[in-house]
N, CA, C, O and CB atoms as a CASP TS submission, in Angstrom:
PFRMAT TS
TARGET T0000
AUTHOR 0000-0000-0000
METHOD Language model
MODEL 1
PARENT N/A
ATOM      1  N   MET     1       0.872  -1.169   0.108  1.00  0.00           N
ATOM      2  CA  MET     1       0.201   0.195  -0.041  1.00  0.00           C
ATOM      3  C   MET     1       0.998   1.251   0.101  1.00  0.00           C
ATOM      4  O   MET     1       0.780   2.267  -0.560  1.00  0.00           O
ATOM      5  CB  MET     1      -0.815   0.413   0.843  1.00  0.00           C
ATOM      6  N   ASP     2       1.882   1.185   0.848  1.00  0.00           N
ATOM      7  CA  ASP     2       2.659   2.381   0.503  1.00  0.00           C
ATOM      8  C   ASP     2       3.689   2.708  -0.503  1.00  0.00           C
ATOM      9  O   ASP     2       4.404   3.710  -0.528  1.00  0.00           O
ATOM     10  CB  ASP     2       3.178   2.634   1.421  1.00  0.00           C
ATOM     11  N   GLU     3       3.658   1.664  -1.370  1.00  0.00           N
ATOM     12  CA  GLU     3       4.243   1.950  -2.929  1.00  0.00           C
ATOM     13  C   GLU     3       2.990   2.713  -3.713  1.00  0.00           C
ATOM     14  O   GLU     3       3.259   3.444  -4.666  1.00  0.00           O
ATOM     15  CB  GLU     3       4.692   0.295  -3.859  1.00  0.00           C
ATOM     16  N   LEU     4       1.819   2.551  -3.348  1.00  0.00           N
ATOM     17  CA  LEU     4       0.876   3.415  -4.277  1.00  0.00           C
ATOM     18  C   LEU     4       1.038   4.728  -3.564  1.00  0.00           C
ATOM     19  O   LEU     4       0.932   5.663  -4.357  1.00  0.00           O
ATOM     20  CB  LEU     4      -0.817   2.890  -4.386  1.00  0.00           C
ATOM     21  N   VAL     5       1.195   4.994  -2.683  1.00  0.00           N
ATOM     22  CA  VAL     5       1.066   6.451  -1.987  1.00  0.00           C
ATOM     23  C   VAL     5       2.438   7.272  -2.637  1.00  0.00           C
ATOM     24  O   VAL     5       2.360   8.488  -2.813  1.00  0.00           O
ATOM     25  CB  VAL     5       1.135   6.327  -0.013  1.00  0.00           C
ATOM     26  N   GLY     6       3.715   6.512  -2.983  1.00  0.00           N
ATOM     27  CA  GLY     6       4.913   7.265  -3.375  1.00  0.00           C
ATOM     28  C   GLY     6       4.633   7.225  -5.125  1.00  0.00           C
ATOM     29  O   GLY     6       5.162   8.098  -5.812  1.00  0.00           O
ATOM     30  N   LEU     7       3.948   6.374  -5.636  1.00  0.00           N
ATOM     31  CA  LEU     7       3.420   6.444  -6.771  1.00  0.00           C
ATOM     32  C   LEU     7       2.657   7.467  -7.093  1.00  0.00           C
ATOM     33  O   LEU     7       3.120   8.265  -7.908  1.00  0.00           O
ATOM     34  CB  LEU     7       2.870   5.525  -6.957  1.00  0.00           C
ATOM     35  N   ASN     8       1.337   7.694  -6.553  1.00  0.00           N
ATOM     36  CA  ASN     8       0.905   8.682  -6.446  1.00  0.00           C
ATOM     37  C   ASN     8       1.725  10.270  -6.689  1.00  0.00           C
ATOM     38  O   ASN     8       1.829  10.981  -7.688  1.00  0.00           O
ATOM     39  CB  ASN     8       0.453   8.394  -5.382  1.00  0.00           C
ATOM     40  N   ASP     9       2.219  10.414  -5.292  1.00  0.00           N
ATOM     41  CA  ASP     9       3.071  11.564  -5.225  1.00  0.00           C
ATOM     42  C   ASP     9       3.776  11.916  -6.490  1.00  0.00           C
ATOM     43  O   ASP     9       3.617  13.007  -7.039  1.00  0.00           O
ATOM     44  CB  ASP     9       4.036  11.371  -4.206  1.00  0.00           C
ATOM     45  N   THR    10       4.696  10.810  -7.025  1.00  0.00           N
ATOM     46  CA  THR    10       5.337  11.137  -8.510  1.00  0.00           C
ATOM     47  C   THR    10       4.516  11.590  -9.524  1.00  0.00           C
ATOM     48  O   THR    10       4.829  12.499 -10.294  1.00  0.00           O
ATOM     49  CB  THR    10       5.946   9.987  -9.131  1.00  0.00           C
ATOM     50  N   PHE    11       3.317  10.889  -9.547  1.00  0.00           N
ATOM     51  CA  PHE    11       2.522  11.005 -10.846  1.00  0.00           C
ATOM     52  C   PHE    11       2.061  12.538 -10.805  1.00  0.00           C
ATOM     53  O   PHE    11       2.150  13.335 -11.739  1.00  0.00           O
ATOM     54  CB  PHE    11       1.156   9.874 -10.927  1.00  0.00           C
ATOM     55  N   PHE    12       1.517  12.800  -9.441  1.00  0.00           N
ATOM     56  CA  PHE    12       1.046  14.200  -9.391  1.00  0.00           C
ATOM     57  C   PHE    12       2.257  15.436  -9.428  1.00  0.00           C
ATOM     58  O   PHE    12       1.878  16.591  -9.623  1.00  0.00           O
ATOM     59  CB  PHE    12       0.190  14.302  -8.015  1.00  0.00           C
ATOM     60  N   SER    13       3.753  15.143  -9.230  1.00  0.00           N
ATOM     61  CA  SER    13       4.480  15.800  -9.438  1.00  0.00           C
ATOM     62  C   SER    13       5.099  16.051 -10.832  1.00  0.00           C
ATOM     63  O   SER    13       5.753  17.072 -11.043  1.00  0.00           O
ATOM     64  CB  SER    13       5.061  15.522  -8.671  1.00  0.00           C
ATOM     65  N   PHE    14       4.889  15.108 -11.787  1.00  0.00           N
ATOM     66  CA  PHE    14       5.013  14.649 -12.782  1.00  0.00           C
ATOM     67  C   PHE    14       3.777  15.696 -13.886  1.00  0.00           C
ATOM     68  O   PHE    14       4.111  16.474 -14.779  1.00  0.00           O
ATOM     69  CB  PHE    14       4.850  13.026 -12.496  1.00  0.00           C
ATOM     70  N   ALA    15       2.664  15.438 -13.532  1.00  0.00           N
ATOM     71  CA  ALA    15       1.583  16.262 -13.525  1.00  0.00           C
ATOM     72  C   ALA    15       1.814  17.470 -13.487  1.00  0.00           C
ATOM     73  O   ALA    15       2.065  17.908 -14.610  1.00  0.00           O
ATOM     74  CB  ALA    15       0.830  16.052 -12.670  1.00  0.00           C
ATOM     75  N   LYS    16       1.853  18.434 -12.461  1.00  0.00           N
ATOM     76  CA  LYS    16       2.185  19.841 -12.048  1.00  0.00           C
ATOM     77  C   LYS    16       3.065  20.351 -13.179  1.00  0.00           C
ATOM     78  O   LYS    16       2.846  21.244 -13.997  1.00  0.00           O
ATOM     79  CB  LYS    16       2.947  19.935 -10.580  1.00  0.00           C
ATOM     80  N   ALA    17       4.093  19.573 -13.020  1.00  0.00           N
ATOM     81  CA  ALA    17       5.311  19.953 -13.728  1.00  0.00           C
ATOM     82  C   ALA    17       4.926  20.139 -15.326  1.00  0.00           C
ATOM     83  O   ALA    17       5.475  21.109 -15.850  1.00  0.00           O
ATOM     84  CB  ALA    17       6.488  18.775 -13.483  1.00  0.00           C
ATOM     85  N   GLY    18       4.025  19.316 -16.214  1.00  0.00           N
ATOM     86  CA  GLY    18       3.666  19.331 -17.140  1.00  0.00           C
ATOM     87  C   GLY    18       2.515  20.461 -17.315  1.00  0.00           C
ATOM     88  O   GLY    18       2.574  21.192 -18.304  1.00  0.00           O
ATOM     89  N   ILE    19       1.797  20.566 -16.667  1.00  0.00           N
ATOM     90  CA  ILE    19       0.888  21.677 -16.758  1.00  0.00           C
ATOM     91  C   ILE    19       1.646  22.939 -16.835  1.00  0.00           C
ATOM     92  O   ILE    19       1.679  23.695 -17.806  1.00  0.00           O
ATOM     93  CB  ILE    19      -0.055  21.708 -15.608  1.00  0.00           C
ATOM     94  N   ILE    20       2.234  23.079 -15.738  1.00  0.00           N
ATOM     95  CA  ILE    20       3.314  24.528 -15.860  1.00  0.00           C
ATOM     96  C   ILE    20       4.055  24.351 -17.145  1.00  0.00           C
ATOM     97  O   ILE    20       4.218  25.452 -17.672  1.00  0.00           O
ATOM     98  CB  ILE    20       4.624  24.690 -14.497  1.00  0.00           C
ATOM     99  N   LEU    21       4.495  23.508 -17.748  1.00  0.00           N
ATOM    100  CA  LEU    21       5.350  23.255 -18.927  1.00  0.00           C
ATOM    101  C   LEU    21       4.436  23.578 -20.154  1.00  0.00           C
ATOM    102  O   LEU    21       4.863  24.249 -21.094  1.00  0.00           O
ATOM    103  CB  LEU    21       5.926  21.697 -18.960  1.00  0.00           C
ATOM    104  N   LEU    22       3.256  23.114 -20.116  1.00  0.00           N
ATOM    105  CA  LEU    22       2.274  23.440 -21.093  1.00  0.00           C
ATOM    106  C   LEU    22       2.112  24.984 -20.895  1.00  0.00           C
ATOM    107  O   LEU    22       2.392  25.545 -21.954  1.00  0.00           O
ATOM    108  CB  LEU    22       0.887  22.585 -20.903  1.00  0.00           C
ATOM    109  N   LEU    23       1.814  25.732 -20.065  1.00  0.00           N
ATOM    110  CA  LEU    23       1.561  27.319 -19.622  1.00  0.00           C
ATOM    111  C   LEU    23       2.470  27.999 -20.223  1.00  0.00           C
ATOM    112  O   LEU    23       2.193  29.018 -20.854  1.00  0.00           O
ATOM    113  CB  LEU    23       1.657  27.707 -18.106  1.00  0.00           C
ATOM    114  N   PHE    24       3.730  27.509 -20.104  1.00  0.00           N
ATOM    115  CA  PHE    24       4.861  28.186 -20.588  1.00  0.00           C
ATOM    116  C   PHE    24       4.681  28.237 -21.931  1.00  0.00           C
ATOM    117  O   PHE    24       4.628  29.298 -22.552  1.00  0.00           O
ATOM    118  CB  PHE    24       6.116  27.607 -20.242  1.00  0.00           C
ATOM    119  N   ILE    25       4.583  27.160 -22.421  1.00  0.00           N
ATOM    120  CA  ILE    25       4.912  27.076 -24.196  1.00  0.00           C
ATOM    121  C   ILE    25       3.572  27.925 -24.528  1.00  0.00           C
ATOM    122  O   ILE    25       3.726  28.559 -25.572  1.00  0.00           O
ATOM    123  CB  ILE    25       4.930  25.121 -25.122  1.00  0.00           C
ATOM    124  N   TYR    26       2.283  28.117 -23.924  1.00  0.00           N
ATOM    125  CA  TYR    26       1.145  28.885 -24.479  1.00  0.00           C
ATOM    126  C   TYR    26       1.562  30.150 -24.078  1.00  0.00           C
ATOM    127  O   TYR    26       1.105  31.072 -24.753  1.00  0.00           O
ATOM    128  CB  TYR    26      -0.315  28.507 -23.987  1.00  0.00           C
ATOM    129  N   LEU    27       2.384  30.476 -23.065  1.00  0.00           N
ATOM    130  CA  LEU    27       2.752  31.901 -23.057  1.00  0.00           C
ATOM    131  C   LEU    27       3.686  32.444 -23.910  1.00  0.00           C
ATOM    132  O   LEU    27       3.767  33.643 -24.177  1.00  0.00           O
ATOM    133  CB  LEU    27       3.168  32.230 -21.931  1.00  0.00           C
ATOM    134  N   VAL    28       4.562  31.360 -24.443  1.00  0.00           N
ATOM    135  CA  VAL    28       5.294  31.757 -25.850  1.00  0.00           C
ATOM    136  C   VAL    28       4.519  32.005 -26.862  1.00  0.00           C
ATOM    137  O   VAL    28       4.813  32.887 -27.668  1.00  0.00           O
ATOM    138  CB  VAL    28       6.160  30.782 -26.386  1.00  0.00           C
ATOM    139  N   PHE    29       3.385  31.245 -26.977  1.00  0.00           N
ATOM    140  CA  PHE    29       2.711  31.114 -28.375  1.00  0.00           C
ATOM    141  C   PHE    29       1.927  32.495 -28.448  1.00  0.00           C
ATOM    142  O   PHE    29       1.718  33.048 -29.528  1.00  0.00           O
ATOM    143  CB  PHE    29       1.621  29.685 -28.528  1.00  0.00           C
ATOM    144  N   THR    30       1.452  33.084 -27.072  1.00  0.00           N
ATOM    145  CA  THR    30       0.845  34.518 -27.035  1.00  0.00           C
ATOM    146  C   THR    30       1.522  35.451 -27.385  1.00  0.00           C
ATOM    147  O   THR    30       1.129  36.359 -28.119  1.00  0.00           O
ATOM    148  CB  THR    30       0.447  34.937 -25.930  1.00  0.00           C
ATOM    149  N   ILE    31       2.952  35.313 -26.762  1.00  0.00           N
ATOM    150  CA  ILE    31       3.652  36.501 -27.241  1.00  0.00           C
ATOM    151  C   ILE    31       4.027  36.765 -28.393  1.00  0.00           C
ATOM    152  O   ILE    31       4.451  37.854 -28.779  1.00  0.00           O
ATOM    153  CB  ILE    31       4.570  36.669 -26.739  1.00  0.00           C
ATOM    154  N   ILE    32       3.861  35.516 -29.192  1.00  0.00           N
ATOM    155  CA  ILE    32       4.065  35.512 -30.694  1.00  0.00           C
ATOM    156  C   ILE    32       2.886  36.053 -31.443  1.00  0.00           C
ATOM    157  O   ILE    32       2.894  36.791 -32.429  1.00  0.00           O
ATOM    158  CB  ILE    32       4.342  34.096 -31.205  1.00  0.00           C
ATOM    159  N   VAL    33       1.895  35.561 -30.806  1.00  0.00           N
ATOM    160  CA  VAL    33       0.201  36.269 -31.167  1.00  0.00           C
ATOM    161  C   VAL    33       0.468  37.865 -30.990  1.00  0.00           C
ATOM    162  O   VAL    33       0.241  38.726 -31.840  1.00  0.00           O
ATOM    163  CB  VAL    33      -1.314  35.690 -29.783  1.00  0.00           C
ATOM    164  N   VAL    34       0.910  38.024 -29.910  1.00  0.00           N
ATOM    165  CA  VAL    34       0.783  39.753 -29.694  1.00  0.00           C
ATOM    166  C   VAL    34       1.685  40.310 -31.055  1.00  0.00           C
ATOM    167  O   VAL    34       1.178  41.045 -31.902  1.00  0.00           O
ATOM    168  CB  VAL    34       1.663  40.421 -27.884  1.00  0.00           C
ATOM    169  N   ARG    35       3.100  39.834 -31.114  1.00  0.00           N
ATOM    170  CA  ARG    35       3.971  40.546 -31.993  1.00  0.00           C
ATOM    171  C   ARG    35       3.458  40.441 -33.265  1.00  0.00           C
ATOM    172  O   ARG    35       3.661  41.368 -34.049  1.00  0.00           O
ATOM    173  CB  ARG    35       5.324  40.100 -31.965  1.00  0.00           C
ATOM    174  N   GLN    36       2.642  39.186 -33.710  1.00  0.00           N
ATOM    175  CA  GLN    36       2.001  39.435 -35.110  1.00  0.00           C
ATOM    176  C   GLN    36       0.941  40.224 -35.070  1.00  0.00           C
ATOM    177  O   GLN    36       1.017  41.027 -36.000  1.00  0.00           O
ATOM    178  CB  GLN    36       1.560  38.271 -35.785  1.00  0.00           C
ATOM    179  N   THR    37      -0.054  40.383 -34.405  1.00  0.00           N
ATOM    180  CA  THR    37      -0.821  41.527 -34.160  1.00  0.00           C
ATOM    181  C   THR    37      -0.424  42.731 -34.404  1.00  0.00           C
ATOM    182  O   THR    37      -1.131  43.569 -34.963  1.00  0.00           O
ATOM    183  CB  THR    37      -1.136  41.578 -33.087  1.00  0.00           C
ATOM    184  N   LYS    38       0.784  42.931 -33.994  1.00  0.00           N
ATOM    185  CA  LYS    38       1.394  44.369 -33.910  1.00  0.00           C
ATOM    186  C   LYS    38       1.795  44.624 -35.444  1.00  0.00           C
ATOM    187  O   LYS    38       1.408  45.666 -35.971  1.00  0.00           O
ATOM    188  CB  LYS    38       2.821  44.482 -32.787  1.00  0.00           C
ATOM    189  N   ILE    39       2.497  43.775 -36.114  1.00  0.00           N
ATOM    190  CA  ILE    39       2.732  43.894 -37.333  1.00  0.00           C
ATOM    191  C   ILE    39       1.512  43.891 -38.383  1.00  0.00           C
ATOM    192  O   ILE    39       1.433  44.360 -39.518  1.00  0.00           O
ATOM    193  CB  ILE    39       3.602  42.954 -37.542  1.00  0.00           C
ATOM    194  N   MET    40       0.678  43.257 -37.664  1.00  0.00           N
ATOM    195  CA  MET    40      -0.977  42.961 -38.915  1.00  0.00           C
ATOM    196  C   MET    40      -1.304  44.344 -38.730  1.00  0.00           C
ATOM    197  O   MET    40      -1.166  45.038 -39.737  1.00  0.00           O
ATOM    198  CB  MET    40      -2.717  41.628 -38.335  1.00  0.00           C
ATOM    199  N   THR    41      -1.771  45.007 -37.518  1.00  0.00           N
ATOM    200  CA  THR    41      -1.861  46.327 -37.536  1.00  0.00           C
ATOM    201  C   THR    41      -1.513  47.555 -38.203  1.00  0.00           C
ATOM    202  O   THR    41      -2.195  48.504 -38.589  1.00  0.00           O
ATOM    203  CB  THR    41      -1.600  46.451 -36.853  1.00  0.00           C
ATOM    204  N   GLU    42      -0.120  47.266 -38.247  1.00  0.00           N
ATOM    205  CA  GLU    42       0.779  48.477 -38.785  1.00  0.00           C
ATOM    206  C   GLU    42       0.781  48.275 -40.350  1.00  0.00           C
ATOM    207  O   GLU    42       1.063  49.250 -41.047  1.00  0.00           O
ATOM    208  CB  GLU    42       2.455  48.454 -38.139  1.00  0.00           C
ATOM    209  N   THR    43       0.485  47.082 -40.934  1.00  0.00           N
ATOM    210  CA  THR    43       0.135  46.805 -42.403  1.00  0.00           C
ATOM    211  C   THR    43      -1.210  47.057 -42.845  1.00  0.00           C
ATOM    212  O   THR    43      -1.505  47.531 -43.942  1.00  0.00           O
ATOM    213  CB  THR    43       0.376  45.450 -42.730  1.00  0.00           C
ATOM    214  N   LEU    44      -1.906  46.762 -42.058  1.00  0.00           N
ATOM    215  CA  LEU    44      -3.579  46.830 -42.566  1.00  0.00           C
ATOM    216  C   LEU    44      -3.952  47.954 -41.939  1.00  0.00           C
ATOM    217  O   LEU    44      -3.500  48.075 -40.800  1.00  0.00           O
ATOM    218  CB  LEU    44      -4.684  45.539 -42.112  1.00  0.00           C
ATOM    219  N   LYS    45      -4.830  49.049 -42.447  1.00  0.00           N
ATOM    220  CA  LYS    45      -5.922  50.051 -41.391  1.00  0.00           C
ATOM    221  C   LYS    45      -7.095  49.530 -42.116  1.00  0.00           C
ATOM    222  O   LYS    45      -7.358  49.594 -43.316  1.00  0.00           O
ATOM    223  CB  LYS    45      -5.806  52.085 -41.416  1.00  0.00           C
ATOM    224  N   VAL    46      -7.895  48.878 -40.908  1.00  0.00           N
ATOM    225  CA  VAL    46      -9.230  48.642 -41.345  1.00  0.00           C
ATOM    226  C   VAL    46      -9.901  49.428 -40.068  1.00  0.00           C
ATOM    227  O   VAL    46     -11.129  49.378 -40.007  1.00  0.00           O
ATOM    228  CB  VAL    46      -9.649  46.920 -41.579  1.00  0.00           C
ATOM    229  N   GLY    47      -9.072  50.278 -38.861  1.00  0.00           N
ATOM    230  CA  GLY    47     -10.150  50.812 -38.635  1.00  0.00           C
ATOM    231  C   GLY    47     -10.424  50.459 -37.027  1.00  0.00           C
ATOM    232  O   GLY    47     -10.938  51.311 -36.304  1.00  0.00           O
ATOM    233  N   PHE    48     -10.014  49.033 -36.473  1.00  0.00           N
ATOM    234  CA  PHE    48     -10.423  48.882 -35.405  1.00  0.00           C
ATOM    235  C   PHE    48      -8.630  48.386 -34.992  1.00  0.00           C
ATOM    236  O   PHE    48      -8.744  47.702 -33.975  1.00  0.00           O
ATOM    237  CB  PHE    48     -11.897  47.850 -35.299  1.00  0.00           C
ATOM    238  N   GLU    49      -7.830  48.430 -35.193  1.00  0.00           N
ATOM    239  CA  GLU    49      -6.578  48.126 -34.876  1.00  0.00           C
ATOM    240  C   GLU    49      -6.761  48.259 -33.041  1.00  0.00           C
ATOM    241  O   GLU    49      -6.861  47.251 -32.342  1.00  0.00           O
ATOM    242  CB  GLU    49      -5.419  49.254 -35.753  1.00  0.00           C
ATOM    243  N   VAL    50      -6.776  49.355 -32.598  1.00  0.00           N
ATOM    244  CA  VAL    50      -6.888  49.509 -31.398  1.00  0.00           C
ATOM    245  C   VAL    50      -7.426  48.270 -30.520  1.00  0.00           C
ATOM    246  O   VAL    50      -6.728  47.688 -29.689  1.00  0.00           O
ATOM    247  CB  VAL    50      -7.606  50.585 -31.320  1.00  0.00           C
ATOM    248  N   THR    51      -8.824  47.934 -30.831  1.00  0.00           N
ATOM    249  CA  THR    51      -9.479  46.528 -30.463  1.00  0.00           C
ATOM    250  C   THR    51      -8.997  45.480 -30.733  1.00  0.00           C
ATOM    251  O   THR    51      -9.390  44.537 -30.046  1.00  0.00           O
ATOM    252  CB  THR    51     -10.559  46.296 -30.903  1.00  0.00           C
ATOM    253  N   ILE    52      -8.183  45.251 -31.587  1.00  0.00           N
ATOM    254  CA  ILE    52      -7.510  44.108 -31.992  1.00  0.00           C
ATOM    255  C   ILE    52      -6.253  44.191 -30.845  1.00  0.00           C
ATOM    256  O   ILE    52      -6.277  43.281 -30.017  1.00  0.00           O
ATOM    257  CB  ILE    52      -7.063  44.160 -33.713  1.00  0.00           C
ATOM    258  N   LYS    53      -5.426  44.946 -30.745  1.00  0.00           N
ATOM    259  CA  LYS    53      -4.154  44.938 -29.809  1.00  0.00           C
ATOM    260  C   LYS    53      -4.642  44.938 -28.807  1.00  0.00           C
ATOM    261  O   LYS    53      -4.082  44.184 -28.011  1.00  0.00           O
ATOM    262  CB  LYS    53      -3.163  45.943 -29.817  1.00  0.00           C
ATOM    263  N   THR    54      -5.728  45.614 -28.321  1.00  0.00           N
ATOM    264  CA  THR    54      -6.223  45.491 -27.109  1.00  0.00           C
ATOM    265  C   THR    54      -6.549  43.825 -26.418  1.00  0.00           C
ATOM    266  O   THR    54      -6.136  43.338 -25.365  1.00  0.00           O
ATOM    267  CB  THR    54      -7.454  46.353 -27.252  1.00  0.00           C
ATOM    268  N   LEU    55      -7.282  43.343 -27.285  1.00  0.00           N
ATOM    269  CA  LEU    55      -7.674  41.852 -26.911  1.00  0.00           C
ATOM    270  C   LEU    55      -6.500  41.089 -27.087  1.00  0.00           C
ATOM    271  O   LEU    55      -6.460  40.160 -26.281  1.00  0.00           O
ATOM    272  CB  LEU    55      -8.851  41.201 -27.797  1.00  0.00           C
ATOM    273  N   SER    56      -5.544  41.143 -27.836  1.00  0.00           N
ATOM    274  CA  SER    56      -4.280  40.283 -27.602  1.00  0.00           C
ATOM    275  C   SER    56      -3.559  40.633 -26.391  1.00  0.00           C
ATOM    276  O   SER    56      -3.219  39.672 -25.700  1.00  0.00           O
ATOM    277  CB  SER    56      -3.297  40.400 -28.742  1.00  0.00           C
ATOM    278  N   LEU    57      -3.236  41.847 -25.958  1.00  0.00           N
ATOM    279  CA  LEU    57      -2.734  42.041 -24.629  1.00  0.00           C
ATOM    280  C   LEU    57      -3.314  41.740 -23.619  1.00  0.00           C
ATOM    281  O   LEU    57      -2.705  41.377 -22.613  1.00  0.00           O
ATOM    282  CB  LEU    57      -2.482  43.060 -24.397  1.00  0.00           C
ATOM    283  N   ILE    58      -4.886  41.848 -23.698  1.00  0.00           N
ATOM    284  CA  ILE    58      -5.577  41.169 -22.542  1.00  0.00           C
ATOM    285  C   ILE    58      -5.196  39.683 -22.470  1.00  0.00           C
ATOM    286  O   ILE    58      -4.899  39.276 -21.347  1.00  0.00           O
ATOM    287  CB  ILE    58      -7.147  41.302 -22.673  1.00  0.00           C
ATOM    288  N   GLN    59      -5.151  38.692 -23.618  1.00  0.00           N
ATOM    289  CA  GLN    59      -4.804  37.602 -23.776  1.00  0.00           C
ATOM    290  C   GLN    59      -3.743  37.282 -23.212  1.00  0.00           C
ATOM    291  O   GLN    59      -3.732  36.327 -22.435  1.00  0.00           O
ATOM    292  CB  GLN    59      -4.793  37.368 -24.780  1.00  0.00           C
ATOM    293  N   MET    60      -2.681  37.968 -23.465  1.00  0.00           N
ATOM    294  CA  MET    60      -1.103  37.992 -22.948  1.00  0.00           C
ATOM    295  C   MET    60      -1.272  38.266 -21.566  1.00  0.00           C
ATOM    296  O   MET    60      -0.645  37.414 -20.938  1.00  0.00           O
ATOM    297  CB  MET    60      -0.052  39.180 -23.656  1.00  0.00           C
ATOM    298  N   LEU    61      -1.889  39.145 -20.739  1.00  0.00           N
ATOM    299  CA  LEU    61      -1.816  39.335 -19.220  1.00  0.00           C
ATOM    300  C   LEU    61      -2.756  37.979 -18.533  1.00  0.00           C
ATOM    301  O   LEU    61      -2.527  37.444 -17.448  1.00  0.00           O
ATOM    302  CB  LEU    61      -2.542  41.036 -18.775  1.00  0.00           C
ATOM    303  N   MET    62      -3.592  37.706 -19.273  1.00  0.00           N
ATOM    304  CA  MET    62      -4.466  36.436 -18.585  1.00  0.00           C
ATOM    305  C   MET    62      -3.725  35.438 -18.564  1.00  0.00           C
ATOM    306  O   MET    62      -4.070  34.660 -17.675  1.00  0.00           O
ATOM    307  CB  MET    62      -5.747  35.947 -19.262  1.00  0.00           C
ATOM    308  N   VAL    63      -2.762  35.065 -19.207  1.00  0.00           N
ATOM    309  CA  VAL    63      -1.958  34.248 -19.616  1.00  0.00           C
ATOM    310  C   VAL    63      -0.857  33.676 -18.712  1.00  0.00           C
ATOM    311  O   VAL    63      -0.587  32.531 -18.348  1.00  0.00           O
ATOM    312  CB  VAL    63      -1.529  34.779 -20.593  1.00  0.00           C
ATOM    313  N   ILE    64      -0.094  35.385 -18.384  1.00  0.00           N
ATOM    314  CA  ILE    64       0.647  35.422 -17.546  1.00  0.00           C
ATOM    315  C   ILE    64      -0.033  35.200 -15.975  1.00  0.00           C
ATOM    316  O   ILE    64       0.505  34.528 -15.095  1.00  0.00           O
ATOM    317  CB  ILE    64       1.292  36.573 -17.837  1.00  0.00           C
ATOM    318  N   LEU    65      -0.917  35.689 -15.883  1.00  0.00           N
ATOM    319  CA  LEU    65      -1.628  35.804 -14.491  1.00  0.00           C
ATOM    320  C   LEU    65      -1.893  34.090 -14.236  1.00  0.00           C
ATOM    321  O   LEU    65      -1.455  33.541 -13.225  1.00  0.00           O
ATOM    322  CB  LEU    65      -3.295  36.906 -14.567  1.00  0.00           C
ATOM    323  N   LEU    66      -2.611  33.397 -15.220  1.00  0.00           N
ATOM    324  CA  LEU    66      -2.549  32.320 -15.138  1.00  0.00           C
ATOM    325  C   LEU    66      -1.643  31.226 -14.790  1.00  0.00           C
ATOM    326  O   LEU    66      -1.893  30.266 -14.061  1.00  0.00           O
ATOM    327  CB  LEU    66      -2.838  32.268 -15.808  1.00  0.00           C
ATOM    328  N   LEU    67      -0.445  31.526 -15.471  1.00  0.00           N
ATOM    329  CA  LEU    67       0.879  30.854 -15.505  1.00  0.00           C
ATOM    330  C   LEU    67       1.347  31.085 -13.474  1.00  0.00           C
ATOM    331  O   LEU    67       1.540  30.235 -12.605  1.00  0.00           O
ATOM    332  CB  LEU    67       2.170  31.923 -16.983  1.00  0.00           C
ATOM    333  N   VAL    68       1.365  32.426 -13.431  1.00  0.00           N
ATOM    334  CA  VAL    68       1.496  32.817 -11.887  1.00  0.00           C
ATOM    335  C   VAL    68       0.840  32.233 -10.695  1.00  0.00           C
ATOM    336  O   VAL    68       1.296  32.009  -9.574  1.00  0.00           O
ATOM    337  CB  VAL    68       1.129  34.036 -11.760  1.00  0.00           C
ATOM    338  N   LEU    69      -0.513  32.010 -11.272  1.00  0.00           N
ATOM    339  CA  LEU    69      -1.437  31.423 -10.201  1.00  0.00           C
ATOM    340  C   LEU    69      -0.998  29.994 -10.428  1.00  0.00           C
ATOM    341  O   LEU    69      -0.883  29.418  -9.347  1.00  0.00           O
ATOM    342  CB  LEU    69      -3.168  31.710 -10.390  1.00  0.00           C
ATOM    343  N   ALA    70      -0.732  29.279 -11.395  1.00  0.00           N
ATOM    344  CA  ALA    70      -0.451  27.820 -11.643  1.00  0.00           C
ATOM    345  C   ALA    70       0.694  27.774 -10.605  1.00  0.00           C
ATOM    346  O   ALA    70       0.469  27.058  -9.629  1.00  0.00           O
ATOM    347  CB  ALA    70      -0.020  27.353 -13.311  1.00  0.00           C
ATOM    348  N   VAL    71       1.877  28.411 -10.648  1.00  0.00           N
ATOM    349  CA  VAL    71       3.016  28.158  -9.897  1.00  0.00           C
ATOM    350  C   VAL    71       2.763  27.974  -8.468  1.00  0.00           C
ATOM    351  O   VAL    71       3.104  27.045  -7.736  1.00  0.00           O
ATOM    352  CB  VAL    71       3.929  29.174 -10.084  1.00  0.00           C
ATOM    353  N   ILE    72       2.007  29.183  -8.176  1.00  0.00           N
ATOM    354  CA  ILE    72       1.404  29.595  -6.755  1.00  0.00           C
ATOM    355  C   ILE    72       0.443  28.436  -6.428  1.00  0.00           C
ATOM    356  O   ILE    72       0.148  28.445  -5.233  1.00  0.00           O
ATOM    357  CB  ILE    72       0.542  31.135  -6.763  1.00  0.00           C
ATOM    358  N   ILE    73       0.122  27.882  -6.819  1.00  0.00           N
ATOM    359  CA  ILE    73      -1.098  26.946  -6.561  1.00  0.00           C
ATOM    360  C   ILE    73      -0.648  25.483  -6.262  1.00  0.00           C
ATOM    361  O   ILE    73      -0.840  24.806  -5.251  1.00  0.00           O
ATOM    362  CB  ILE    73      -2.089  26.925  -7.863  1.00  0.00           C
ATOM    363  N   LEU    74       0.028  25.171  -7.467  1.00  0.00           N
ATOM    364  CA  LEU    74       0.396  23.820  -7.650  1.00  0.00           C
ATOM    365  C   LEU    74       1.911  23.580  -6.971  1.00  0.00           C
ATOM    366  O   LEU    74       2.437  22.468  -7.013  1.00  0.00           O
ATOM    367  CB  LEU    74       0.346  23.489  -9.261  1.00  0.00           C
TER
END
């Protein structure tokens, strides 16, 4: 029975590390999206560039907040 408790702790440690790693990869993806949005709004003038930039920045801030919370909670 003691082996199962140790296995359970090891599994959850790997799961927590995997979740944090995936959130970090998602943060990198979000940074790329913000950069691409900036380039797109400089190239195309359609009238709602501020809205698009704002949404991409809000997404990046939410991902940063989620990553910080995951590190604190997990």
